[in-house]
MIDRENKOL-127704 format. One record per residue (C-alpha): x negated, y negated, z negated. Coordinates in steps of 0.5 Angstrom, whole numbers, plus 500, padded with zeros to 3 digits. Layout:
# MIDRENKOL-127704
XYZ ...
END
This chain:
# MIDRENKOL-127704
152392864 150384863 153382870 160385867 159382861 157375863 163376869 168376862 164370859 165367865 173368866 174367858 172360860 176359867 182362864 182356856 182351864 188353866 195349863 199354862 208353864 212350858 216356855 222352857 219351865 218358866 225359864 227354869 223357874 226364873 233362873 230360879 228367883 233370880 238366884 234365889 233374890 241374888 243369895 239373899 239380898 248377898 245375905 241381906 247386903 253383908 249382915 247390913 256391912 257388918 252391922 254399919 262396921 260394928 255400930 262405928 265401932 261402938 260409936 267412934 269409941 
END
């Protein structure tokens, strides 16, 4: 049990050393992540749609 308490104290000490990002930075990074995710999702969607239509034409003919 002593090891768990010691570990918890060390975690708290280390977390106090962390330089946390400012609110504006978090909002900017969040916007960037959402934008990149939307771009990648669109790209994958277009590829999926194109391949689906291509295979449908191959199978129908």
